[in-house]
Each structure stands twice: as structure tokens, then as C-alpha cells.
C-alpha positions, 0 to 999 in steps of 0.5 A, a space after each residue: 784035760 777033761 775036768 778041773 782036777 788032774 790027779 796022778 795015781 801011784 801007778 805013775 811011779 817011774 813013768 814019764 808024762 806030758 801035760 799040754 793044752 790045745 788052746 793056751 790062749 784060753 785060761 782054764 781052771 785046773 788043779 794038778 795033784 800028786 797023792 802020797 806014794 808016787 816016786 820017780 815020776 817025770 812030768 813035762 808041762 808044756 804051754 799051759 794057761 791055768 787058774 789053779 794049784 799044783 800039789 805034791 803030797 808027802 812021800 812024792 819024788 818028782 821031776 817036772 819040766 815046765 815050758 812056757 806055763 802060766 799058772 795063777 796059783 801056787 805049787 805046794 810041796 808037803 811033808 817030805 816031798 821032793 821036786 826037781 824043777 827044770 826050767 825051759 822057756 818063760 814061766 809064771 807061777 804067780 802065787 809062789 812055791 811052798 817048800 816048807 821045812 822037811 821038803 826039798 826043792 831043786 831048781 835048774 835050767 833044762 840046758 844045764 849039763 854036768 860039764 856046763 852047769 848053771 845055765 841061765 836059760 829058762 825063767 821062772 817068775 813069781 811076781 807076788 805071793 799070797 799073804 804072808 808066805 815067802 815067794 819060794 819057801 815057807 807059808 805063814 808060820 813056816 820055816 823054809 825047806 831045803 831049797 837049791 838053785 843050780 841054774 835058770 833065771 829066777 825072779 821072785 817076790 815075797 808078799 807082805 811079811 815073807 822073804 823072797 826066798 826062805 821063810 814065811 811070816 814067823 819063819 826061818 830061812 831053812 837051808 838055801 844053796 845057790 850054785 848057779 843061774 840068775 836069782 833076783 829075790 825081793 822081800 816085802 815089808 819086813 821079810 828079807 830078800 833071801 833068808 827069814 821072813 818077819 821074825 825069822 832068822 837067816 837059817 843056813 844060806 850058801 852061795 857058791 856061784 851064779 848072779 844073785 840080786 837080793 833086796 830086803 823089805 823095809 826091815 828085812 836084810 837083803 840076805 839074812 834075817 827078817 825084821 827082829 831076826 839075826 842073819 843066821 849062817 851066811 857063806 859066800 864061796 863065789 858068784 856075783 852078789 848084790 844085796 841091799 836093804 832099807 833098815 836091815 843089813 845088806 847082808 846080815 841081820 834084820 832090823 834091831 838084830 845081829 849079823 849072825 855068822 857071815 863068811 866070804 871066801 870068794 866072789 864079787 860081793 856088793 852090799 848096802 844098807 844102814 849097815 852094808 855087812 853085819 848087824 841091821 839098824 840097831 843090831 850088833 855086828 855078829 861074826 864077820 870073816 872075809 878070806 877072799 874075793 872082792 867085797 864092796 860094802 857101804 853103810 850109813 848110820 851103821 858101819 860099812 862092815 860091822 855093827 848097826 847104830 846104837 848097839 855093840 860091835 862084833 868080831 870082824 876078821 879080814 885075812 885076804 881079798 880086796 875090801 872096800 868099805 864106807 860109812 857115814 856116821 858109822 865107820 867104814 869097818 867097825 861099829 855104827 854110831 853110838 856103839 860100844 866095843 868090838 874087835 877088828 883083826 886085819 891080817 891080810 888082803 887089800 883094804 880101803 875104808 872111809 867114812 863121811 862126806 863134806 856134809 857130814 860133820 858127825 862122820 865116823 872113822 875109816 876103821 874103828 868106832 862110829 861117831 860117839 862110840 865108847 868104848 872103842 873097838 880093839 884093833 889087830 893089824 898084821 904087817 902083811 895087810 895093806 890097809 888105807 883108811 880115810 875120814 872126814 872129821 874123825 881120826 882115820 883109825 879110831 880104836 882103843 889102845 895100841 895095835 895088837 898085831 905086829 904091824 905099824 900104821 901111820 894115823 895122820 890128820 892135816 890142819 886143813 884140806 888140800 882141796 875142797 873140789 878135787 881128790 888129793 894124791 898122797 905119795 909116801 917116800 922113805 927119807 933115803 929115797 925121795 924119788 920112788 914112792 913106797 905107797 900112794 893114797 887118794 884123799 877124797 876132796 874135803 877130807 883131812 884124816 888118813 891112815 895107812 899100814 907101813 908093811 913093816 914090823 919096826 918103826 920108820 919115818 915117812 915123808 908124804 907129798 901131796 899132788 892134785 889127783 886130776 893132773 898130778 901137780 905138786 901141792 907140797 909136802 904135808 909130813 
């Protein structure tokens, strides 16, 4: 490096280059530019320490291998530029990567292989972005581009109103695919962790594998929409996903907006916020489909899975997987407090839903409409579904009319709590066989309401006996 600007020419196309620094302990002022018309160039950047920016202009197609670099600046893709970024060692690009709509950015570990993809070796840290852009994605007033993470460890924060990964201020998420690696993404203020910036929707987000930890800014979803923006289209096909927000949904809509279209096919998914999965605070639920995987969702004023408070219920369909959902004044599954309507269909899977706690007299039901909700949502439960529901004060299942499915469920409320300090095990027996339980429930301490599916398409009579959950001492028959 002989001056402050390193500019490649079109003659670099098809070649491989190495950029290094004699003394990486000394910070240099450098800008690296790839002008229009450079194709199929590979650049290895090793152990550099610079203040400056790297720019790939329209028409570029580059592979960049970075190893132990520190750049106080930004990497910018322009036009239809394409960059494959391979991570080795520890790398810090402090002001982020601009990959707006039209551009294509693919991030992977240099150690990933076709037979062993998704390596977490090699890291990229973006500790903050300049004002209003996403950490990785669009600048202010820009949508995110085509962003794919196949491997590596990516730790990124947006700034002010931008998403961690996705849209900048006023920008939608674009198209985001995570296939592997470790991704930690945090939105700032009103941006989502992964998805839209302030006023930007969730775009198209697909998670196929890896470990994803996403935290929304104040009003942005963990994964989904930014403040005042819907969740877009979110699909989880695998991996381990942990997502949370303060005023948006853990997964789904930002503050005051609907959850969009959320589909979980597989994976281990944990989501928390005012609504765990669905609409943000004051946001409708959208369309939520759970086909498989393990899903743990917790809400407060909104549902664990469903809509936020003061809004309208969405459409919730669960056909498989293991689902655990909880609310406080919102339902575990259904709608938040002070809501109206919605449709809940459970045709399969193992589902546990509860709402409330000993200090929440305004609790919602395990399944149905949240506290003070009218009209209540409809419920369609199949005989093939294994469902348990609990509530502190409401009926455990609180819905409009009869079950629309072919299954039957018991919906009971005790006249007093069996224990104020210890969970109670409820064993379900058929009258003809009082020795072999058909089912077991775990009623939380201080709770009085419970419900469960019978697994039958015809009516039946059950006997229910209570036991101390900690020592299995018999407490008596309750039904």
C-alpha cells in the first residue's frame, strides 16, 4: 500500500490477490475500491488495521477472504454487486456492511465444506453501525438486499433505527436466508434484530439451520417487522432460534402491527415479548402455522402465540411438533388482552398452554381470548391432537361456541386450589380402570383451571385424582 486508496482495475477479473499489512499494530488510513466491470476476482485480506471504506460498485462479482482484519469503516455493495465473504480468524468491521436491494451478499466460514457445511469458525463483528442503517443490509431509506449466511460466527448490531440484519430506517428486510453458523443480531431503538428497520416490514426471512439469537430494538420484533411494520414472511425449517423483543413480537410484527405470515416446520424455537409469536404490542396476530419442531413462546399482555393486546385475533394452525405457550393477561395460544375474534385450529402435535400466575388476577386463558376479549376466537381441535391448558383465573379454554373439530376436551375449574406452594399432578382415569392413568396433567401452584383433550371422537366420563407433584402423595379425587 503506497497511498490512501487501493483501486482495482477491470484487468483484475479472474485473478487472485492478497492484501496484507507489514505492521498491523499501526492504524492506517486506506480505502479499497472495486470499480464497475470487475468479475470473478478473489481477494485475500490478511491482518490489516485500517480506517477507511471498501466499496464494490455496480457489476462486481467478488470473493473476499478476510482473516484478522480491523476496519473502522463500512463495506458497501452498490447496484447489482455480488460478494462472497469468507471468514477466517477474528474480524471487526465497525460500521457495518451495506447490502441494499439489488445486491447479493453471502457470508460463510472458510472452513465450511460441501460435506460439512455451516462451520462456526471465523467471526465477523459489527459492534454498531453509522446512524440509521442496518448492521448488515440497507442504509437509511433502503431495503435490504439478498443476504445469505451459510456459516461463520456473525455478531451484528444495527444503529438507531436500523435492523441488525435487514432494512435500514424506512427499509424492509429484503430476502434473508440463514443456513448455518452462529448469528447474533440486535436491532437498535425501533429496528428489528433480523428483518425490517423502523417502518420496514420483515420481507422474506428463512432460517434453515444454525444457531440464531435475535433481539429487537425497543419497538422492533426480534425477527420480523420494525416499529409500525408487519412481520413479512417468516419461515423456520430448522436450527436453534432464540428471539425476543421489548414492544414488538419475539417473532412477527413490530409495535402496533400484525405478525405477517409465520411458518415453523422444524427446529428448536424460543420466542418472547409482549407476544411471543405473532403480532407486536397492539398488533393483530397474522397467520401462524406450526407443523413441527419444538416451539416455546411466552407473551405478557399479548398471547404466547397469537395477537398482541388491544387488537384482533389472527389465524393459528398447529398440526404437529411440541408446542409450549404462555401468556399473562394474554392467552397462551389465541389473543392478547382486550382483543376480538380469531381462529385457532389444532389438528396434531403435543400442545401445552397456560396463562397467568399467582399475582395476576387479570390473567387470560390457556387457549382462547385474552382477558376482557370479545368476541372470543373460534376453536377447532382434532381428536388426534394432545392438548393441555391451564389458567390462573379464566377457564383454561375460553372460546366462542362449541369445538369445530371432531375431538372432545374436558374444561374444568376447581372450587379451590389444591396447593398454594406446590404443583399438583392430576391423573385421569377411566371409570372401568381406576389403576392405569389415561393421561396426566401438571396443575401449577395456585391455579384452579385446567383442560385436556380426550383423544376420542365420542363422549366419555373421566375420573380425576390429585397428587402432590413433589412426592406423589394422594390428595383426593377432584372430579
